[in-house]
Each structure stands twice: as C-alpha cells, then as structure tokens.
N, C-alpha and C positions, 0 to 999 in steps of 0.2 A: 242487513237488518235495518228495518225502518221503525220510526216511532211517530205517533200521531201528535201534531202540534196545531195550535190555533193561531193563525196569522191574519190580523185585520178582520177577525170574525169568520175567517174561512179555515176549515179544517184541512190540513195537508199532511201527507206522509213524507217526512224528511229523513233521509238516510243518516244514521248516527255515525259520528266520527269514531275512529279507533282510539280506545283509551290507552293510557300508558301502561296499564296492567298487563295487557296481552303481549306486547313486545318484550316486556321484562320477563314474562314467563317463558317465552320462546328463547330469549338470550340465555336464560338459566339452563334450559334443556340442551342448548348448543355449547355448553361448558364455558360461557362467558360469565365473569364475576365482576361485580361492582365493588371496587376496593381502592384504597389509597395507593398511588404510584410511589414506589420507593426505589432508591438506587440499590442495585444488587449486582453480584458477579454474573458474568455471562455464562450461566450454567447451561443454557440451552445450546449455545454455540460450541461448547467443548465436545459435545457428542455428535456433531455433524460429520457425515461420512467423509467429505473431502478433507476436513480438519484432521480426522483420525488417520486417514491414508497418508497425508503429508507428514504427520508426526511419526507414525510407525515405519513408513517405507522410505522416507527421505531424511528428515531431520535427525532422528535418533541414530540410525545407522551411520550417518556421516560423522556425528559427534563421537560415536564409539570407535570409528576408524581413526580419528585424529587424537583420541585419548592418550595413546602411548607417547605422543610428542608433546603433550600439554605440560607446561611448567607448573610445578607445585612448590609450596613454601611451608616451613615449619611454624611453630607457634611464635617464634621470634622474628617472623617474616624474612627468614633467610632462605634463599632458593635451594631447592633439592635438585641436584643435577642428575639427569638420566643418561644412560649410555645410548647414544644414537649412532646410526651409520654415518660414515664420513660424508660431508656435504649436506646432511639433513639438519635443518635448523629447528630448535625447540619452538613451540608455539605458545604464545601468551594470549589467553582468551580476554577479549575486551567487549563488553556489552554496552550498547547505546540506548538511551531512552530520553524522552522529553516530558516535561511537566510544566504546569502553570501555577503561579502564585498570585493571589489577589490581595489588594490592600485591605479589603473589608472581610477577609476570611478569618474568622475567629472560632475558637472552640465552642461546642454546643453547651458544655457544662461549666459554669462559673460560680463563684461565691456571691450570693445576693443577700443584702441586709434586709431582714424582715420581709416585707411584701413589696419592696421597691424593685422594679424591673428596669434594666438599663435600656437606653434608647440606641438602637442600632440602625445603621444606614441600610436602605433596602437593596441598593445595587451592590454588585460584587467589587466595584471600584477598579482602579488601575490594575492592569494585568501584565505580569512579567512572564515571558516564555523562556524557559531554561532548557538548554540542550547540553548534555554532558556524557562523557565516556567513563566507565568504571571498570577497573581490573579486580581480580580476586584479592588484591592487597590494598585497594583504595582507589581514589580518583586518579585518572590518568593526567599526570602533569599538574595536579592540584588545581590552581586557578588559571593556569596558562591555556587550557583547552576549553573550559566551560564558556559557553556563549549565552548571554542574556539579552533578550530583545524586548523592548517596551512596546507591547502590541496595542492596537486600537486604530479605528478609522481605516485608512488604506494600508497600514503597516501590519503585516502578518508574516509568520515564518513560512518560507517557501523552500522548494527543492534546491534552488540556487544558494540559499543560505546554508543548507545542509552540506552541499558540496564544498562551499568556501571554508566552512569549519573543518571539514575532513582534510582537505588538501593543504590548507595554510596552518592548521594547528594540530589536529589529531595525529596524522601520519608523521610529520617532522618530530613532534615531541616523543612519540613512541620510539622512533628509531634512535633518538638521543638517550632515552631512559633505558631501553632494552636493546642495546647493540648486539648484533649477531642473532637476533630472534625474528621470528615471523609472527605477525599479528593475525588473529582470527577475529574479525569484526562481526558482531552479531547485532542485527537490526530487527525490529518488528515488521510485520507484513503490511505496512501502510502503503497506500498507492503512491505517495510522494517518494517513497524509497525505491519503487519499481519503475519510476519514470525513465523513459528512453531519452537518449541524446537527440538533439534537434536534427542531426544528420543520420540517424539510424535508419536501417532498411525496414520501412513500414509501408505496407500496401495502401493504407488509407491516405497516404500523402501523394498518391499517384492517380491521375485521371486516365481515362481510356485513350485520349488523344494527347499529343504533346502540349506542354504549357498548362495554363489554368491558374486562376487566382488562389486556389487552395493548396497548391503544391509547395514543397520545400526541397531545398537542395540536399541530396542524400549522398552518403559515401559510396564508393565503388562496390559492386557485388562480384561474386565469383561463382562459376557454374562449370559442370563437367559436360562437355558437348558430346563426346563419344565415350560411352561407358567402357568399351574394351581397351581404350587407350588410357583412360583415367586422368587425362590432362585437365587441369583447372584453368579456365579462361577468365580473365579479368574483364568486367563489364562496367563501363561508365554509365551513369544515370543521366548524363547531360549530353545534348546534341551539340554539334559544332557551332550552331548559331546561339548557344547559351540557354535554350529552352530545356525544360525537364522532359525526359522521354516519357511517352505514354505507356500504358499497360500493354497495348498491342505490340509496340516496337520491342519492348523488353522481352516479351514472350516469343516473338518471331526470331529474335537473335538467339534465343535459347532453344529454338526449334520445338516450341511447345504450342504454337498457335495452330489449331486444326484447320486444314484447308477445306473450304466449302462449307464451313459452319460459322454461325454467328454466336458469339459468347456475350453473356451479360456482364456489365461492369461489376455488379454485385447482386447476388441473388437475395431475395427477400422472402420472409415467411408470410403466408397469406394473412390478411388482416390489415388493420390500420393502427397507426400510433395513437395513443390516447389523446383526445382533444384536438386531433388534426384530421385532415382528409388525405394525408400522405400515407403511402404504404409503409409498413414497418420495415426499416432498413437493417434487419438483423441477418447477417450472413452466416450460413452454416458451412464453415470452411471445409470440414472433413467430408461432408456428404455431397456437396454440390461442386466439387472442384472440376468436374467434367464439363461444366458450362458456365462457370463463374470465374472471371479473370482474376479477381482479388484472391479467391480461394486457391486458384491454380498457382499463382505466384507466391502466396503465403506458405505453400507446402514445400517450397524449395529449401534446400539445406542452409544456404546463406541467410535467408530470411528467418528460418527457424532458430538459428544460432544467435540471434540478436539478444543482448543482455541489457539490463538497465544501466543507466549512466553511472549510478553509484557503484555497482558491481564492477563495471569496466574500469573505473578510476582506481579502485582498490587493487584489482588484479594487475593493472598496469604498473603499480608501484611495488609489485612482488609480494603482496599479502593475500590473505584469504578472507572470504566473506560467507556468512550463513544467515538465513532469515528464519526467525522464530515462526512457529505455527500461529495461526490466528488465535486470539485470546491467550497470550503467553504469560499471564500474570504469575503463574506458579513456576515458570521457567526462568524469568528474567530477574536476577537478584538485585537489579537496580531499584526495584519497587521498595525494598527495605531502606535504601538510601533516601528515596523521595519521602517515604513515610517519616523518617527521622528528621529530615530537613523541614518538612511542613510542621511537625510537632514543635520544633524550635522556633520557626517563624511565627506561629500562632501565639507562642508564649512570650516572645521578647521583641518582635518587630512591630513598629507602629505603622 
C-alpha cells in the first residue's frame, strides 16, 4: 500500500509502514492475549503425556507395591506395627524438598494508617537456601539434618551439597532414629538429583580415538561376549599407558565394530544449531545405532543400567529411593511445611 507525499516540492509515492493495529488483530486471531503475567500453578504441565505416563505407570504402582511395608502412626504419634515376613524391614517414607527465604519477603496485606504507605525495599534481599527432610510425623532429626546456605555471588546450592547432606546427616540420623527400618527417600525430578557420578559409564565422555581433552576416567564396564555361554566379561576403560579408550577400541573388544564399515562418532539431525554454522549435534540413539558409535555403545546393558549418583548412594546404604513426577506440588506434603514456615518468617523475622 502506497500513499502520496510531497517531499521538497516533489510528489512521491511512499510505502506506508505497518501499523500496530494489524499485528494486534492477527495475534488475537492466533489466540494470543495481552494481559498481566501472574504466578500460577503449572496447570499445563500436569497434563503432559510423559508426566501422566510416569505418574500412572511408574510412580503410583511402585508406591502401591511398597504400601504394605509403610510405617503408620496413631494420633498420639505411636507406631502401628504391621506383621511382616521374617527379614523384611518396615519402610519409613521420607520426603525431601528445598525452599528459599528472602530478607525482604513480606506479606502483601498489612495494616496501614489512613493513607500512609510503607516504604519497601525493591530487591528481594539476602537469600537463604534451606534443604530439609520431613517424615509423616515431623522433621527428620529436627535441626540436625536441616541445612541452610546463604546464597549469592558464586555461592549456590549444588549437587555436591545435596550428597554431603544426605551422607553426613540424613542417612546417619535416620538409622539412629528409626533402627531396624528402611528409608524410602522421595525427591523431586530436578536435574541436579539425576546427576551422574563423575566416573559413570556415559558415552559422551568418550572420543572415537583414545585420549582427548574432554574425556573422563570411567568405572569398569561389563559385557556378555558369547550369548550362549552367558559369561560376563569385565572391561576396563583405560589403556595400559593410562589413556582413556576410544569408542572404536571399546566396541572392537565387545565384537560390535562392523568390519569394512565406517561409523560416525555421533549422528546428527539435518540442520544447524541456532545462531551457529555447526550442524545440530542431536543423536537419535535408538534409530541410528547401526552407524553411530555413541548410540551403539549407549544401547549396551551396562551403559543402560547407569543410575544417578544420588540413587546409587542411597541404594548402597541399603535404603530405597523414588522420584516424584514433574510438577509434584500435590504429592509432596513438604509443601505444607514450607508454607507454614514462610508464614511464620514473614510475621516474626526481621
């Protein structure tokens, strides 16, 4: 669309710019709404297919299978003992969660004299990260297990802090408070809780050839060389000279490297990564294992059986672990504990 303008006495047809009215109309047709952003529950995430499948097929069935062994208490917080088979320990459910407390966090509704408004600081202030374990009858070990970290700058809660609290506080205190019982630790599905140990069997830590600057020392693997014999062979991931074995050597030792064929280190989906000229390094493990070394090795049982460091630590101590589905607010009763604690902090803490 053009409009006639007069510039320096000369008539010219100049193209009109797009007004803001048109894109607004199109955004409305595409179901976009102009409105205030507010904090809300993750209502969209609860209905995701993967969340529903994990909740219905994995989390709830496992909880139901362990229910007969779960410890229960009466109104006086006295344990109700169940008849169990010899050698079977009762289970105490322990849920974990983290929260943050800020020095400038105050209630939104307060008493105000006439039309005077209080002056409040704009920032959230000093932040305290609190990690705690709660049982059906109260906090685990009261103050002995709770860990508080003053966050800010380069100081933040990490997976190492989580493991230290678990091994040095939570597990020892549980075994002291509930002797002869087995703990069922429940964590949310955060990535930090799924973190692998530094020596776990992970294909992304291995190059095609031995050595390399991005490799890490891994634990020994195990594979079945002859299916009819069923014998498991132990495989070291380190060469005699101290270098890390490459993908090709590991696959050749497992008799998985195809003769006369060239395999890719990692297959990639066509296209380029956003903002770069490099190909998109996304490996489709299940589909491309016939010509992708990482996919081929990742499909092996010993690599498939790798668990997160948190889970390995708990199971090594003789206890159980379960992870909540994503968006577990309605499942984790620690949320009630945090709500009460923050209500108290806002009312009485300076």
